[in-house]
C-alpha positions in Angstrom: 113.3 110.0 131.2 110.4 107.9 130.0 110.0 106.5 126.4 106.4 105.4 125.7 106.6 102.8 123.0 109.2 100.2 122.3 109.2 100.3 118.6 112.2 101.3 116.5 111.4 105.0 116.9 111.2 104.6 120.8 114.4 102.6 120.9 116.1 105.2 118.7 115.0 108.0 121.1 116.4 106.1 124.0 119.7 105.7 122.1 119.8 109.4 121.5 119.3 110.2 125.2 122.2 107.9 126.3 124.6 108.0 123.3 127.5 110.5 123.1 126.1 111.9 119.7 123.2 113.6 121.6 123.1 116.6 123.7 123.1 114.4 126.7 126.5 113.1 126.0 129.9 114.3 127.3 129.1 118.0 126.7 126.5 118.3 129.4 126.0 117.2 133.1 122.8 115.6 132.2 123.0 111.9 132.9 119.6 110.6 132.0 118.1 107.4 133.6 115.9 106.0 130.8 113.0 103.8 131.0 111.4 102.3 127.7 107.8 101.3 128.3 106.3 98.9 125.9 102.6 97.7 126.2 103.1 94.5 124.2 105.1 91.4 125.0 108.0 92.2 122.6 109.9 95.2 121.5 110.6 96.4 117.9 107.0 97.2 116.9 106.7 96.1 113.4 110.3 94.9 113.2 109.5 91.1 113.6 111.0 87.9 112.3 110.4 84.2 112.8 111.6 80.8 111.7 109.9 79.7 108.5 110.8 76.8 106.2 114.1 76.4 108.0 115.3 80.0 108.0 114.6 83.3 109.7 112.3 85.6 107.7 111.1 89.1 108.4 107.3 89.5 109.0 107.1 93.2 108.0 109.9 95.3 106.5 112.6 93.3 105.2 115.1 96.0 104.3 116.1 99.7 104.9 116.8 102.3 102.4 120.5 103.0 101.6 120.0 106.5 100.4 118.7 107.8 103.8 121.5 107.8 106.4 119.7 107.3 109.6 119.6 103.5 109.6 123.2 103.0 108.2 124.5 105.6 110.7 122.9 103.8 113.6 124.3 100.5 112.4 127.7 102.1 112.4 127.4 103.3 115.9 126.4 99.9 117.0 129.3 98.3 115.3 127.2 96.4 112.8 128.9 97.6 109.5 130.2 94.0 108.8 126.6 92.5 109.5 125.0 94.7 106.8 123.9 92.6 103.8 123.3 94.3 100.4 120.2 93.4 98.4 121.1 90.6 95.9 118.9 91.5 92.9 117.8 94.5 91.1 114.6 95.6 89.3 111.1 94.5 89.7 108.0 93.8 87.5 104.5 95.3 87.1 101.4 93.4 86.3 100.2 95.4 83.3 98.2 94.6 80.3 97.6 91.0 81.3 101.3 90.1 81.9 104.2 90.8 84.2 106.6 93.4 82.6 109.9 94.5 83.9 109.8 98.2 85.1 111.7 100.5 82.7 115.0 102.1 83.5 114.9 105.7 84.7 112.0 105.6 87.1 112.0 108.1 89.9 109.6 106.6 92.5 107.5 105.2 89.6 107.7 108.5 87.5 109.4 108.0 84.2 112.2 110.3 83.5 113.2 108.7 80.1 110.5 108.0 77.2 112.1 105.3 75.2 112.6 102.7 78.0 109.0 103.4 79.1 107.7 102.8 75.6 109.7 99.6 75.1 108.5 98.1 78.5 105.0 97.7 77.0 103.4 98.9 80.4 101.6 101.6 78.5 99.9 101.2 75.1 101.2 103.1 72.1 98.7 105.9 72.5 99.2 106.2 76.2 103.0 106.5 75.6 102.5 109.3 73.2 100.5 111.1 75.8 103.6 110.9 78.1 105.8 112.3 75.3 103.8 115.6 75.4 105.6 116.4 78.6 109.0 116.5 76.5 107.8 118.3 73.4 105.2 120.7 74.9 106.9 122.6 77.7 104.8 123.2 80.8 104.4 126.9 81.8 105.1 127.9 85.3 101.8 129.1 87.1 101.4 131.4 89.9 100.4 128.6 92.2 103.7 128.1 93.7 102.6 127.2 97.2 100.3 124.6 98.7 100.2 120.8 98.8 98.7 118.6 96.1 98.3 114.9 95.9 100.9 112.8 94.1 98.2 111.5 91.7 97.0 115.0 90.8 100.4 116.1 89.7 101.4 113.1 87.7 98.0 112.6 86.2 97.9 116.2 84.9 101.4 116.2 83.5 101.8 112.6 82.2 98.4 111.0 82.1 96.3 108.7 84.1 97.8 105.4 82.9 101.1 106.4 84.4 99.4 107.1 87.8 97.6 103.8 87.7 100.2 101.4 86.4 103.5 102.9 87.8 103.1 105.5 90.4 100.3 104.2 92.5 101.8 100.7 92.8 105.2 102.2 93.9 104.4 105.3 95.9 101.0 104.0 97.0 102.6 100.6 97.9 105.0 102.1 100.3 102.1 103.6 102.3 99.4 101.1 101.4 97.4 104.0 100.2 96.2 105.7 97.0 98.2 108.4 95.3 95.1 110.5 94.8 95.0 111.1 98.4 98.7 111.0 99.4 100.4 114.3 100.0 103.1 115.0 97.6 104.8 117.4 100.1 105.1 114.6 102.6 105.7 111.6 100.4 107.6 113.1 97.3 108.6 116.7 97.9 110.9 116.7 94.9 107.8 116.1 92.6 105.9 118.9 94.2 108.9 121.3 93.8 109.3 120.2 90.1 105.6 120.6 89.4 105.7 124.2 90.2 108.5 124.9 87.6 108.1 125.4 83.9 109.4 122.8 81.5 109.3 119.0 81.4 108.5 117.2 84.7 110.3 114.1 83.5 113.6 116.0 82.7 113.5 117.7 86.1 113.2 114.5 87.9 115.7 112.9 85.7 118.3 115.6 86.5 117.6 115.1 90.1 118.4 111.4 89.9 121.6 112.1 88.1 122.7 114.7 90.7 122.2 112.0 93.4 124.4 109.5 91.3 127.3 112.0 90.6 127.2 113.1 94.2 129.0 109.8 95.1 132.8 109.9 95.5 134.7 109.4 92.2 135.7 105.7 91.9 133.4 104.6 94.7 131.4 101.3 94.1 127.8 101.9 93.5 125.7 101.8 96.7 123.0 99.2 97.0 119.5 100.5 97.1 118.7 98.5 100.2 120.4 96.8 103.2 119.3 94.1 105.6 121.4 92.6 108.4 122.7 89.1 108.8 119.8 87.1 110.2 117.0 89.5 109.5 116.2 93.2 109.4 114.3 92.8 112.5 117.4 91.9 114.3 118.3 95.6 114.4 115.6 96.1 117.2 117.1 93.4 119.4 120.7 94.5 118.8 119.8 98.1 119.7 117.9 96.9 122.8 121.0 95.0 123.9 123.2 98.1 123.4 120.7 100.2 125.4 120.7 97.8 128.3 124.5 97.8 128.3 124.2 101.7 128.7 121.8 101.4 131.7 118.5 101.8 130.0 115.7 99.6 131.5 113.3 98.2 129.0 109.9 97.1 130.2 107.4 95.1 128.3 103.7 94.3 129.1 103.5 97.8 130.7 101.0 100.0 129.0 101.0 103.8 129.8 97.5 104.8 130.7 98.0 108.5 131.4 100.7 111.2 131.5 100.1 114.1 134.0 102.1 117.2 134.8 103.0 117.6 138.6 104.7 120.3 140.5 108.4 121.0 140.1 110.6 119.1 142.6 114.2 119.3 143.7 117.1 117.0 143.1 120.0 117.6 145.4 121.1 121.2 145.0 119.3 121.4 141.6 115.7 122.2 140.9 114.1 120.4 137.9 111.3 122.4 136.3 109.7 119.7 134.3 108.1 116.8 136.0 105.8 114.2 134.7 103.9 111.3 136.2 103.0 108.3 134.2 100.3 106.0 135.2 101.0 102.4 134.3 99.2 99.2 133.8 100.3 95.7 133.1 101.3 92.9 135.6 104.3 93.1 137.8 106.8 90.4 137.3 110.5 90.2 137.2 112.2 88.2 134.4 115.6 89.5 133.6 116.5 86.6 131.5 113.7 87.1 129.0 114.7 90.0 126.8 114.5 90.5 123.1 116.4 87.9 120.9 119.2 90.0 119.0 117.9 88.2 115.9 114.7 90.0 116.3 112.6 87.0 117.0 109.8 86.7 119.7 111.0 87.5 123.1 110.4 89.7 126.0 112.6 92.7 127.0 114.1 92.8 130.5 112.1 94.8 132.9 112.0 95.3 136.8 109.6 93.8 139.2 107.2 96.3 140.7 105.3 97.0 143.9 103.2 99.9 142.7 105.2 102.7 144.3 106.5 105.8 142.6 109.4 105.0 140.2 108.3 101.5 139.8 106.2 99.9 136.9 103.3 97.6 137.3 99.6 97.4 137.9 98.4 100.6 139.5 101.9 101.9 139.6 103.5 105.2 138.5 106.7 106.3 137.1 108.1 109.8 137.6 110.1 111.4 134.8 111.7 114.8 133.8 111.2 114.2 130.2 108.8 112.1 128.0 108.9 110.8 124.4 105.6 109.5 123.1 106.5 107.0 120.3 103.2 105.2 119.8 100.7 105.1 116.9 98.9 108.4 116.4 95.6 107.1 117.9 97.4 106.0 121.1 99.3 109.2 121.3 96.2 111.2 120.9 94.6 109.6 124.0 97.8 110.2 126.1 98.2 113.8 125.1 94.5 115.0 125.1 94.6 116.4 128.6 97.9 118.1 128.1 97.9 119.3 124.5 94.3 119.1 123.1 95.2 120.6 119.7 98.0 118.1 119.1 95.7 115.2 120.2 93.0 116.5 117.8 95.4 116.6 114.9 96.8 113.0 115.8 93.3 111.7 115.9 92.6 112.6 112.3 95.5 110.5 110.9 94.0 107.4 109.4 95.6 104.0 109.0 95.6 101.1 106.6 95.6 97.4 107.4 97.7 95.0 105.6 98.6 91.3 105.7 101.6 89.2 104.4 101.3 85.7 103.2 104.7 83.9 103.2 105.0 80.6 101.1 107.5 78.0 100.3 107.0 76.3 97.0 108.8 73.1 95.8 111.4 73.4 93.2 109.9 73.4 89.7 106.4 74.5 90.9 106.9 78.1 89.6 107.1 77.9 85.9 107.5 81.6 85.1 110.9 83.2 85.2 111.5 85.1 88.5 113.2 88.3 87.5 114.4 91.0 89.9 113.2 91.1 93.5 109.5 90.7 92.9 106.5 92.3 91.4 103.7 94.9 92.0 100.1 94.8 91.1 98.2 98.0 90.5 95.0 98.5 92.3 93.0 98.8 89.0 94.2 95.3 87.9 92.1 92.3 87.4 93.1 88.7 87.8 90.7 86.1 86.2 88.0 88.9 85.8 88.2 89.9 89.5 89.8 92.7 91.2 93.2 91.7 92.3 93.7 91.0 96.1 97.6 90.8 95.9 99.4 94.2 95.8 102.8 92.7 95.3 105.2 89.8 96.0 108.8 89.4 96.8 111.1 86.5 95.7 112.8 86.3 99.0 115.6 84.0 97.9 116.4 86.2 94.9 116.2 89.4 96.9 118.2 88.0 99.8 120.6 85.2 98.6 121.2 84.1 102.2 117.6 83.0 102.3 117.9 80.8 99.1 117.9 77.0 99.6 118.0 74.3 97.0 114.8 72.4 96.5 112.3 75.4 97.2 111.5 79.0 96.4 110.2 81.5 99.1 107.6 84.0 98.0 106.1 86.6 100.2 102.9 88.3 99.0 101.3 91.4 100.4 97.6 92.1 100.5 95.5 95.1 101.7 95.7 98.9 101.2 93.7 101.9 102.4 90.1 101.4 101.3 90.5 97.7 100.5 90.2 95.5 103.6 88.8 92.3 101.9 91.6 90.4 103.4 90.1 91.0 106.8 87.1 89.2 106.0 89.0 86.1 105.2 90.3 83.7 107.7 94.0 82.5 107.3 93.1 79.5 105.2 90.9 81.4 102.9 93.4 84.2 102.5 96.1 81.7 101.7 94.0 80.0 99.2 93.0 83.2 97.4 96.7 84.4 97.3 97.9 81.1 95.9 95.3 81.1 93.3 96.4 84.6 92.1 100.0 83.6 92.2 99.2 80.6 90.1 97.9 83.0 87.3 100.8 85.5 87.6 103.7 83.0 88.0 102.2 79.9 86.4 102.3 78.0 89.6 101.6 74.2 89.4 100.9 72.4 92.5 100.5 73.6 96.1 102.7 75.5 98.7 104.7 73.3 101.1 104.5 75.7 104.0 102.4 78.8 104.4 102.2 81.6 107.1 99.8 84.6 107.4 100.9 87.7 109.3 98.3 90.3 109.8 99.1 94.1 110.6 95.9 95.8 111.4 95.9 99.6 111.4 99.5 99.5 110.6 100.5 102.2 108.0 99.5 105.9 108.5 98.1 107.7 105.6 99.8 111.0 104.7 96.9 112.8 103.1 97.1 116.2 101.4 98.1 118.8 104.1 99.7 116.2 106.2 102.9 118.3 106.9 100.7 121.2 108.1 99.0 118.9 110.5 102.4 117.6 111.8 103.8 121.2 112.2 100.6 122.0 114.3 101.3 118.8 116.3 105.0 119.7 116.9 104.1 123.3 117.9 101.5 122.2 120.4 103.7 119.6 122.0 106.6 121.9 122.2 104.7 124.0 124.6 104.9 121.2 127.1 108.7 121.8 127.2 110.2 118.4 128.0 107.7 116.2 126.0 108.2 115.1 122.4 106.4 112.8 119.9 108.0 110.4 117.4 106.9 107.6 115.1 105.8 106.6 111.6 102.7 108.8 111.8 104.8 112.0 111.5 107.4 112.4 108.7 108.1 108.9 107.2 107.0 105.3 107.5 110.4 103.6 106.7 113.0 102.3 109.2 115.4 105.2 108.6 112.6 107.8 108.9 111.4 106.2 112.1 114.9 106.1 113.5 115.4 109.8 112.6 112.0 110.7 114.2 113.0 109.0 117.5 116.4 110.6 117.7 115.0 114.1 116.9 112.4 113.7 119.7 115.2 112.5 122.1 117.3 115.5 121.3 114.3 117.9 121.8 113.7 116.5 125.2 117.3 116.8 126.2 117.6 120.3 124.9 114.5 121.3 126.9 115.8 119.9 130.0 119.2 121.4 129.6 117.7 124.8 128.8 115.4 124.4 131.9 118.4 123.6 134.3 120.4 126.5 132.9 117.5 128.8 133.6 117.2 127.6 137.2 120.9 128.0 137.6 120.9 131.5 136.5 
């Protein structure tokens, strides 16, 4: 078995192939030999961390959602329950009407479900708040348009008014995807909203009832679950710990080995059994053996263990090939399109239409007392329509790292991580690291009343990092799945499909692994019969 891509989706696919929970476990005679092929020097994809200001900080995602089970389930399977750390603060602010204002209670992904807390927050003006109240007192009538996708912004704007879209929904939903909610598919990013929009009555009340159902679904007497988790050390450590567990189960993880092509070749025999699906992967990269250099379980820079090669079939290296009965393609959509073009041109065409946003993260350490404004909650968001000192805001949001994760707090300084960039706004790419840091600190000085300079700064750039789920995205994904399924023992996985968060990517990888195993098992059974 070959996994193309060593991000969290690819690693999760490998885990599914060799773990007892998958169809390749004890209930079948398939005992897959699994190779993970990563073109970069490190595994984990965008799960990265590094030492900064005397502590280990994440460079991209710093948490995973608690309400989705895929990440927490995987942590349990890896024996990491005791290493899970709950978020240490609640709530966040929005830069609205020229000041930071705490988000009101009762938001469902930025959409208000209660009017009074929204009114009291001051995020909307009095007239704008009254516009929202119409949803409660003037029932919406169900229309005949019960099918089809719409954008998140289109639904919310029609029902609650444009200010709610611009100041609440776009910063939250759009911020998750680094996109704009006027283009983002409701079916893909907020299916509950799409379903509620097709019903009569109040949109706010329907979303509020859904939130209450989620709350009452918890066992009686159980402690409230945190909204987010991380792991001791860093969220990125999940990739390294998973890689270590995979290696213990016999999985070989190769880095610096790009896959240049995937070809179908004739069926071959294996002992007394004929294997119908057979793929040959053409590999690039340099052949070297370094078994001691594998990913640090803390998620820091490192190189996963890989074999030395001589270019023969079954090896990896420059000009080499790898034969496999099944393949999981777990790389960004643009790369997957190139690999699949000769095999599944329809899938490749659909993948090539998925667009990506580029973002950057600026991490800063400020001396104690430099930030004069109170730091409430976990951080703040900045709507795309905002101006700071009469210029369009560059910052999209910031996290108070020591408040969100108390294990990162140290006396004498304050860690702030600011995000910049979104789809359609790539101004940060025109600035070098020093210019970007200067611009970000200047905006923070206005928002948080910062006096003085940051002690330490670090810029991390993620170019073409976040796929955009535009209206009709799930139809596109369905066509991709259908076209790839015709290849039998090939599957695709990753953030470009059905979710950009860590749990969604883990679920995508595990689903792809199960599909390949099911295909191979069915093929073996067909040959045996």
